C-alpha positions in Angstrom: 139.8 86.5 126.6 138.6 82.9 125.7 139.6 80.4 123.2 137.1 79.9 120.3 134.5 77.3 120.1 134.1 75.0 117.4 130.4 75.3 115.7 129.0 71.8 115.3 125.6 73.2 114.4 125.2 75.5 111.5 126.5 79.0 110.3 123.9 80.8 112.4 124.8 82.8 115.5 121.9 81.9 117.8 121.3 78.5 117.1 118.3 76.1 119.0 120.0 73.1 120.4 117.0 71.1 120.8 118.7 68.0 121.3 121.8 69.1 123.8 121.9 68.3 127.4 123.3 71.1 130.0 124.0 71.2 133.5 122.8 74.4 135.9 124.9 74.3 138.8 123.6 75.5 141.6 120.3 75.0 140.6 118.5 76.1 144.1 118.5 79.4 143.8 116.2 82.3 141.9 118.6 82.4 138.9 119.4 78.6 138.7 115.5 77.5 139.0 114.9 80.4 136.3 117.8 79.1 134.2 116.4 75.0 134.2 113.3 76.5 133.7 114.0 78.3 130.5 116.3 75.9 129.2 113.7 73.0 129.4 111.2 75.6 127.2 113.8 75.9 124.6 113.9 71.9 124.2 117.3 71.3 126.0 117.6 68.6 128.4 118.9 70.1 131.7 120.8 68.7 135.0 119.7 70.2 137.5 122.5 70.1 140.4 121.5 71.1 143.7 123.3 72.2 146.8 121.9 70.7 150.0 121.5 73.8 151.8 118.2 75.7 152.4 114.7 75.1 150.0 115.3 75.1 146.5 113.8 77.2 144.4 113.2 74.7 142.1 110.6 72.7 144.0 107.8 75.7 143.1 108.5 75.2 139.5 106.0 72.9 136.9 108.0 71.7 134.3 105.3 70.9 131.2 107.7 67.8 130.1 110.2 66.2 133.2 111.8 63.8 131.0 114.2 66.5 130.1 114.9 67.6 133.8 117.4 65.2 135.6 117.9 66.3 139.5 121.7 65.5 140.7 122.9 66.4 144.5 125.9 68.4 144.7 128.5 69.5 147.0 131.1 71.9 145.2 133.6 70.5 147.4 133.0 67.3 146.7 135.0 66.4 143.4 132.9 63.5 142.2 129.8 65.1 142.8 130.5 67.4 140.0 131.3 65.3 137.9 128.9 63.2 138.0 126.4 66.2 137.2 128.3 67.0 134.4 128.5 63.5 132.4 126.8 63.4 129.1 126.3 67.6 129.1 127.9 69.5 126.4 127.2 72.9 128.3 127.5 74.3 132.1 125.9 77.6 133.7 128.2 77.9 136.8 126.7 79.8 139.8 128.2 79.6 143.3 125.7 79.5 146.0 127.5 79.9 149.8 126.3 77.2 152.1 124.0 77.2 154.5 126.1 77.3 157.2 128.3 80.3 156.0 125.3 82.4 155.0 127.6 85.9 155.3 130.5 86.4 153.6 133.8 87.2 154.4 137.6 86.2 154.0 136.6 82.4 154.3 133.6 82.5 151.8 136.0 84.1 149.3 138.4 81.0 149.7 135.8 78.7 150.0 133.9 80.2 146.4 137.7 80.1 144.8 138.3 76.6 146.1 134.6 75.7 144.4 135.4 77.4 141.1 138.5 75.5 140.7 136.8 72.3 141.5 134.1 73.0 138.9 136.4 74.4 136.4 138.9 71.2 136.7 135.8 68.9 136.5 134.7 70.5 133.5 138.5 70.5 131.6 138.2 66.5 132.7 134.7 65.9 131.0 135.3 65.8 126.6 131.7 66.3 126.3 132.0 70.0 127.7 131.9 72.6 125.1 130.9 75.8 126.6 130.6 77.3 130.2 129.4 80.3 131.3 130.2 81.2 134.7 128.0 83.7 136.9 130.4 86.4 138.5 129.4 90.2 139.8 129.6 93.9 139.0 131.0 94.0 142.2 133.9 92.3 140.4 134.3 95.2 138.4 133.4 98.6 140.5 136.2 98.4 143.4 138.8 100.1 142.4 141.5 102.6 144.5 140.6 105.6 142.0 137.5 106.0 142.9 137.0 109.0 144.9 139.4 111.0 142.4 137.7 109.7 139.5 134.7 112.0 140.9 136.1 115.0 140.5 137.8 114.7 137.0 135.4 116.5 134.5 135.4 113.3 132.3 135.2 110.3 134.3 136.3 106.9 132.9 133.5 104.5 132.0 133.9 101.0 133.6 133.0 98.0 131.5 134.1 94.2 131.5 137.9 95.4 130.3 138.1 96.7 134.6 138.4 94.8 137.6 137.9 94.9 141.3 141.6 95.6 143.0 141.6 92.5 145.3 143.9 95.0 148.5 141.2 97.7 147.9 138.6 95.0 148.7 140.0 93.2 151.5 140.9 96.8 153.2 137.3 97.8 153.1 135.8 94.0 153.9 134.1 94.4 150.8 134.0 90.5 150.7 131.5 89.6 148.0 133.6 91.8 145.5 137.0 89.9 146.5 134.9 86.3 146.7 133.5 87.1 142.8 137.0 88.9 141.7 139.0 85.9 143.1 136.7 83.5 142.0 136.6 84.5 138.4 140.1 84.9 138.0 140.7 81.7 139.4 138.1 80.1 137.1 139.7 82.3 133.8 143.5 81.2 134.8 141.9 77.7 134.9 140.0 78.1 131.6 142.5 79.7 129.5 144.8 76.9 131.1 143.4 74.1 129.7 141.9 75.6 126.4 138.9 75.4 128.1 135.7 77.9 126.6 134.2 80.4 128.8 132.2 83.1 129.1 131.8 84.6 132.6 128.3 87.4 133.4 128.9 90.1 135.4 125.7 90.3 136.8 124.2 93.6 138.7 122.0 93.5 142.3 119.7 91.2 141.0 115.9 92.4 142.1 114.0 89.2 143.7 111.6 88.6 146.2 114.1 87.8 148.9 116.2 90.6 148.2 117.1 92.5 151.9 119.6 94.7 153.5 121.7 92.0 154.4 122.3 90.7 151.0 126.6 91.1 150.8 126.6 92.8 147.2 124.7 95.6 149.1 128.0 96.2 151.1 129.2 99.8 149.8 126.0 100.6 147.8 125.9 104.0 149.0 129.1 104.5 147.6 128.3 102.3 144.5 125.1 105.0 143.9 127.8 108.3 144.4 130.0 106.3 141.9 127.0 105.8 138.9 127.6 102.4 139.3 124.9 101.1 141.3 123.2 98.3 138.6 120.5 96.3 139.1 119.0 93.4 137.2 115.5 91.4 136.7 116.3 88.1 137.4 114.4 86.6 133.8 116.6 88.9 132.0 120.0 87.6 133.4 119.1 84.2 132.9 118.1 85.0 129.0 121.3 86.8 128.7 123.3 83.7 130.5 121.3 81.8 127.4 122.4 84.1 124.7 126.0 84.1 125.4 126.0 80.0 125.6 124.3 79.8 122.0 126.2 82.5 120.3 129.0 81.4 118.8 130.6 84.4 118.6 130.6 85.2 123.0 133.5 85.9 124.2 135.3 87.0 127.3 133.6 89.2 130.2 130.0 90.5 129.9 128.5 93.0 132.1 124.4 92.2 132.8 122.1 94.5 134.3 118.8 96.4 132.6 118.9 99.6 135.1 121.1 101.9 136.6 120.3 103.7 140.0 120.8 107.4 139.0 118.6 109.3 140.8 118.1 109.9 144.7 113.8 108.9 144.5 115.2 105.8 142.7 117.7 105.0 145.3 115.3 105.8 148.5 112.7 103.3 146.6 115.0 100.8 146.9 115.9 101.4 150.2 112.4 101.1 151.4 112.3 98.0 149.6 115.2 96.2 151.3 113.7 97.6 154.7 110.5 97.7 154.7 109.5 97.9 158.3 111.8 101.3 158.8 111.4 104.5 156.6 114.4 104.5 154.7 116.8 108.0 154.5 119.5 108.7 151.9 121.6 111.7 152.3 120.2 114.4 150.0 122.4 116.7 147.8 120.9 120.2 149.0 117.7 118.8 149.4 117.3 118.6 145.3 115.5 115.3 144.5 116.2 116.2 141.1 120.2 115.3 141.0 121.0 112.7 138.8 124.2 110.8 139.3 126.3 110.4 135.9 126.3 106.7 134.9 130.0 105.2 135.2 129.3 101.7 134.1 128.5 100.3 130.4 127.0 97.1 129.4 127.2 97.8 125.8 128.8 94.2 125.1 126.0 92.5 126.1 123.4 94.6 124.4 125.0 94.3 121.2 125.1 90.2 121.2 121.6 90.3 122.4 120.0 92.0 119.4 117.7 89.9 117.8 117.7 87.8 120.8 113.9 85.8 120.8 113.1 85.0 124.9 110.8 82.4 126.4 108.0 84.3 127.9 106.8 83.0 130.8 103.3 81.2 130.7 101.1 81.5 133.3 
């Protein structure tokens, strides 16, 4: 789907890029700060582009070698601030964080996310040193379709993978703003990447489990339906960071990758997740005839990413 990139390093699929400078944008959140830490530990010089909203998670990260970390202040709607952060970088890890004064996803947030993606990809095409872009998208840009109810009644249910897209009209009708935002922004990015010959890979990430996760997370709109459909995928932020770096470093990576390491298929697991999200209230999820042992059939596959990550060596956290 994405154009192939030339390999200026060696013939190995996974290569060390100790002298490479990359940009992480936005580096403020859990994923961004984790990416920055792991990239620095792998020997990269990192341009950490921080949006000026809320407290940055990067502040709590201790770096052994600060020479490899450069801080930039980012406004995704200020083209020059994007260009400044990208200068001299050979790669970009891009994830969109909504502005602090617009914390909730709605139709306006979708427009903002599309604008930001357009600005960033445009800046990448005008930055001659950029060889590869890894875009963080979401599983919600894959799973919402008009045929979701009919699939459950068929004897053999279709498995969703990176070839599927959420239906924009369906998302709009049911006010699934997170899914709408991610779908439109990712499609915008792909259109630009293919039009301009930019080497891009997208990571369609599951629900990231982090200490700040709560029931108000926009990803969770329709969580009960995702659970029923066998597509409520969750993922550890460290796994997401490793997967991003793996697809960046592997010259064979292409197109989209579904990124998760767990699918909630049992009512007990669903209840445990609900309790984590709303610790102050007892969780009550619908039970199937009182049977706690019911297992939902998984209907989403991350085989493409798992195949790519075989042999990938992670940088483990040092206490």
